[in-house]
C-alpha positions, 0 to 999 in steps of 0.5 A: 475531492477531500477526505475527512480526518475520520476517514484517514484515521480509520484507514491508518488504523486498519493498516496498522492494526489489521481488520475484520471481515464480515458479510460477503466482503473478502480479503486475500488473507484474514485481516493483515498480511506481511513479509520480510527479507534480510541479508547482510546489510540489507532488509525489506519488509511489507504489510497489507490489510483489508476490511469490508462490510456488506449489509442489505443497505450498502457496503464499505471497505478499505484496502492498503499496503506499505513497505520499506527497504534499507541497505547501507545508507539508503532507505525507501518507503511507500504506502497506499490505501483506498476506501469505498462506501456505497448505498443503493443511491450513492457512493463515495471513494477515496485513495491516498498514496505517498512515500520517501527515499533517502541516500545521503551521498547518492541519488534519490527518485521519488514519485507519487500520484493519484488519478481517476474519475467517477468510477475508478481511482488509481494511485502509485508511489515509487521510491528509489535511493542509490548510493555509489558502488551498487547499494540501493533501496526501492519501494513501489506501491500501487492502489486501485479502487474500482466499483467495489474492488479495492486492491493495494500491492507493495514491493520493497527491495534492497541490495548490497554488492556481493549478494542477491537483492532481498525483497518482500511483496504484499497484496491486499484485496477486498471485493465488496461484491458490487 
């Protein structure tokens, strides 16, 4: 399955700029959502957005989320977006996910994958960076496209020894009513 540059640009534009909702499509929040947490030497933030349009001739929508965390010399980021367009005779779906992690003097785990078939797509990206002494950063994004139900959830966390981890979680959802 391939995705056009136009579709990728539209998805990223909605993630960055928020989106509007018309028709019967619904998001868990109006346009964009987000959050952040911070503690001495650690920070985590997430953002999500969704948009949809439903007309008598069809429906289309996109949902996505992403986040990042940093503590000490570690950092981790992940993002995901899913889109679907449907008419009475055909439908098309796409999903993308990815991330990165960095720890100059520690360990890094980075995993991203997407799978699915004709009726559903799922993907996740899990990123972790650990430095010696208990400093770490994590970000995890899960994205699903299932017959008009588009969801994306990101949780980012960071930790410095001597304190509780800071975290931020965002969930974006669009239901096209199919």
